[in-house]
LUMVO-521353 format. One line per 5 residues: number of its first residue (from 0); for each residue x, y, z of N, C-alpha, C. Coordinates in Angstrom, 2 decimals. Last residue first. Example, Ala and Ser with C-alpha at 12.3 -4.5 7.8 and 13.67 -1.06 7.14 Angstrom:
% LUMVO-521353
1) 12.85/-2.25/7.08/13.67/-1.06/7.14/12.90/0.03/7.87 ~ 13.19/-5.69/7.80/12.30/-4.50/7.80/13.20/-3.30/7.80
END
This chain:
% LUMVO-521353
85) -0.76/2.91/-21.43/-1.72/2.86/-22.55/-2.51/1.52/-22.53 ~ 1.58/2.82/-20.05/0.46/3.54/-19.53/-0.76/3.39/-20.39 ~ 3.41/1.55/-21.38/2.83/0.72/-20.38/1.56/1.44/-19.82 ~ 4.34/3.45/-23.05/3.83/2.26/-23.68/2.89/1.52/-22.57 ~ 5.46/5.13/-21.38/4.36/5.64/-22.21/3.65/4.52/-22.72
80) 7.62/3.64/-20.40/6.62/4.11/-19.49/5.21/4.54/-20.26 ~ 9.32/3.52/-22.75/8.57/2.18/-22.19/7.46/2.62/-21.26 ~ 10.26/6.25/-22.87/9.35/5.57/-23.77/8.47/4.39/-23.24 ~ 12.15/6.91/-21.06/10.89/7.22/-20.78/9.94/6.48/-21.64 ~ 14.65/6.24/-22.34/14.39/5.66/-20.99/12.84/5.87/-20.62
75) 14.66/7.95/-24.53/14.73/6.48/-24.63/14.32/5.73/-23.49 ~ 14.63/10.40/-23.34/13.44/9.91/-23.95/13.37/8.51/-24.07 ~ 17.21/10.39/-22.13/16.04/10.48/-21.30/14.75/10.07/-22.08 ~ 18.69/10.25/-24.54/18.92/9.13/-23.45/17.70/9.22/-22.52 ~ 18.06/12.67/-25.82/17.76/11.28/-26.47/17.70/10.19/-25.47
70) 19.14/14.35/-23.99/17.68/14.34/-24.11/17.22/13.13/-24.83 ~ 21.74/13.89/-24.27/21.05/13.77/-22.96/19.68/13.52/-23.13 ~ 22.10/14.49/-27.06/22.32/13.20/-26.61/21.73/12.89/-25.19 ~ 21.64/17.29/-26.75/20.79/16.42/-27.66/20.97/14.95/-27.42 ~ 23.84/18.16/-25.31/22.36/18.26/-24.82/21.45/17.30/-25.55
65) 25.83/17.65/-27.09/25.77/16.87/-25.79/24.34/16.85/-25.19 ~ 25.20/19.30/-29.09/25.19/17.82/-29.43/25.12/16.98/-28.02 ~ 25.56/21.69/-28.01/24.17/21.33/-28.48/24.14/19.77/-28.75 ~ 27.59/21.37/-25.09/27.35/21.71/-26.42/25.95/21.24/-26.79 ~ 27.61/22.71/-21.66/27.38/21.48/-22.69/27.05/21.98/-24.01
60) 29.16/24.24/-19.71/28.61/24.76/-20.91/28.57/23.60/-21.83 ~ 30.05/22.60/-17.48/29.72/23.99/-17.34/28.76/24.60/-18.44 ~ 29.62/19.44/-16.76/29.82/20.32/-17.90/29.37/21.67/-17.71 ~ 28.80/18.16/-14.52/30.15/17.93/-14.90/30.53/18.98/-15.94 ~ 25.96/18.61/-14.34/26.73/19.13/-13.46/28.28/19.03/-13.74
55) 25.17/16.93/-16.71/24.94/18.48/-16.68/25.81/19.14/-15.65 ~ 25.84/14.43/-15.77/26.50/15.08/-16.83/26.34/16.57/-17.01 ~ 24.28/14.23/-13.56/25.60/14.19/-13.30/26.35/14.77/-14.51 ~ 21.64/14.34/-14.76/22.02/15.40/-13.83/23.62/15.38/-13.68 ~ 21.93/12.06/-16.35/21.67/13.35/-17.01/22.13/14.36/-16.11
50) 22.06/10.08/-14.41/23.05/10.20/-15.25/23.08/11.64/-16.04 ~ 19.39/10.47/-13.28/20.69/10.60/-12.41/21.77/10.74/-13.41 ~ 17.83/9.89/-15.34/17.74/11.18/-14.82/19.02/11.37/-13.96 ~ 18.47/7.25/-15.67/18.74/8.06/-16.77/18.73/9.62/-16.22 ~ 17.56/6.11/-13.35/18.98/5.99/-13.62/19.33/7.02/-14.70
45) 14.76/6.54/-13.83/15.52/7.18/-12.67/17.07/7.18/-12.90 ~ 14.34/4.87/-15.96/14.19/6.27/-16.10/14.87/7.06/-14.94 ~ 14.90/2.36/-14.82/15.68/2.90/-15.88/15.57/4.42/-16.12 ~ 12.74/2.36/-12.78/14.22/2.31/-12.54/15.16/2.84/-13.47 ~ 10.55/2.29/-14.62/10.65/3.47/-13.56/12.18/3.48/-13.29
40) 10.85/-0.15/-15.81/10.95/1.03/-16.55/11.17/2.27/-15.69 ~ 10.65/-1.86/-13.50/11.70/-1.94/-14.16/11.92/-0.56/-15.07 ~ 7.83/-1.14/-12.76/8.92/-1.00/-11.85/10.30/-0.90/-12.53 ~ 6.57/-2.25/-15.00/6.44/-0.78/-14.68/7.62/-0.41/-13.70 ~ 7.30/-4.85/-14.94/7.56/-4.12/-16.17/7.58/-2.68/-15.74
35) 6.09/-5.59/-12.50/7.41/-5.82/-12.78/7.88/-4.84/-13.72 ~ 3.34/-5.17/-13.05/3.86/-4.31/-11.97/5.50/-4.40/-12.12 ~ 2.94/-7.04/-15.11/2.81/-5.64/-15.35/3.42/-4.79/-14.43 ~ 3.42/-9.38/-13.62/4.24/-9.01/-14.71/4.12/-7.49/-15.01 ~ 1.24/-9.35/-11.81/2.63/-9.21/-11.25/3.64/-8.81/-12.47
30) -1.57/-7.72/-13.00/-0.80/-8.87/-13.14/0.53/-8.56/-12.52 ~ -3.88/-6.39/-10.49/-2.96/-6.17/-11.54/-1.99/-7.37/-11.63 ~ -6.81/-4.96/-9.21/-6.02/-6.27/-9.49/-5.17/-6.10/-10.68 ~ -7.28/-2.66/-6.62/-7.11/-2.92/-8.02/-6.38/-4.37/-8.05 ~ -9.13/-0.36/-4.52/-8.37/-1.48/-4.84/-8.33/-2.01/-6.12
25) -10.80/1.74/-3.88/-9.29/1.95/-4.06/-8.48/0.84/-4.20 ~ -13.25/0.70/-3.72/-12.97/1.68/-4.78/-11.57/1.89/-4.92 ~ -12.71/-2.93/-3.02/-13.11/-1.46/-2.71/-12.93/-0.55/-3.86 ~ -14.01/-6.03/-4.35/-12.95/-4.98/-4.18/-13.42/-3.58/-3.85 ~ -15.35/-8.39/-4.59/-15.53/-7.64/-3.44/-14.32/-6.69/-3.17
20) -15.26/-9.65/-7.03/-14.15/-9.92/-6.03/-14.15/-9.19/-4.70 ~ -17.64/-8.79/-8.06/-17.55/-10.17/-7.90/-16.34/-10.47/-6.83 ~ -17.08/-6.12/-8.24/-18.03/-6.48/-7.50/-17.87/-7.96/-7.12 ~ -15.00/-6.17/-10.36/-14.68/-5.52/-8.87/-15.75/-5.95/-7.92 ~ -16.50/-7.23/-12.33/-15.44/-7.88/-11.79/-15.07/-7.41/-10.33
15) -18.10/-4.81/-12.81/-18.68/-6.01/-12.61/-17.71/-6.94/-11.89 ~ -16.07/-2.91/-13.52/-17.03/-2.63/-12.31/-17.74/-3.95/-11.88 ~ -14.97/-3.97/-15.82/-14.21/-3.73/-14.57/-15.02/-3.61/-13.43 ~ -17.22/-3.89/-17.54/-16.58/-5.25/-17.13/-15.67/-5.12/-15.85 ~ -17.56/-1.19/-17.68/-18.59/-2.15/-17.24/-17.99/-3.38/-16.76
10) -15.08/-0.47/-18.82/-15.43/0.10/-17.47/-16.51/-0.88/-16.97 ~ -15.29/-1.79/-21.30/-14.16/-2.13/-20.40/-14.52/-1.65/-18.96 ~ -17.54/-0.47/-22.42/-17.55/-1.81/-22.19/-16.46/-2.23/-21.17 ~ -16.36/2.14/-22.69/-17.51/2.08/-21.91/-17.63/0.56/-21.51 ~ -14.38/1.52/-24.68/-14.07/1.94/-23.28/-15.18/1.90/-22.32
5) -15.92/0.75/-26.76/-15.15/-0.15/-26.18/-14.66/0.16/-24.84 ~ -17.17/3.22/-27.52/-17.96/2.10/-26.93/-17.08/1.18/-26.32 ~ -15.07/5.97/-26.50/-15.41/4.79/-27.42/-16.44/3.92/-26.74 ~ -14.94/7.78/-24.42/-14.40/8.09/-25.84/-14.89/7.19/-26.85 ~ -17.87/8.43/-22.41/-16.73/7.64/-22.79/-16.15/7.96/-24.26
0) -19.05/10.25/-19.70/-18.75/10.24/-21.09/-17.63/9.29/-21.47
END
């Protein structure tokens, strides 16, 4: 089942192109710029997690405002990944 006709069409085009390129089921063609964007966004998120863990370890009892700031930092770092996955 497909959620929309356009999704069905994209799947058909993908399968057709995979056959033309003789790609196996586990192979994929992705633009280098997309891979670079994904890698960069993952690095930013990893650094945000490290920063947040360090901040939490440094403060035995963080305030609500500090926790809110940490969460905002993590969400800001994660949002580009959400955009890239769509």
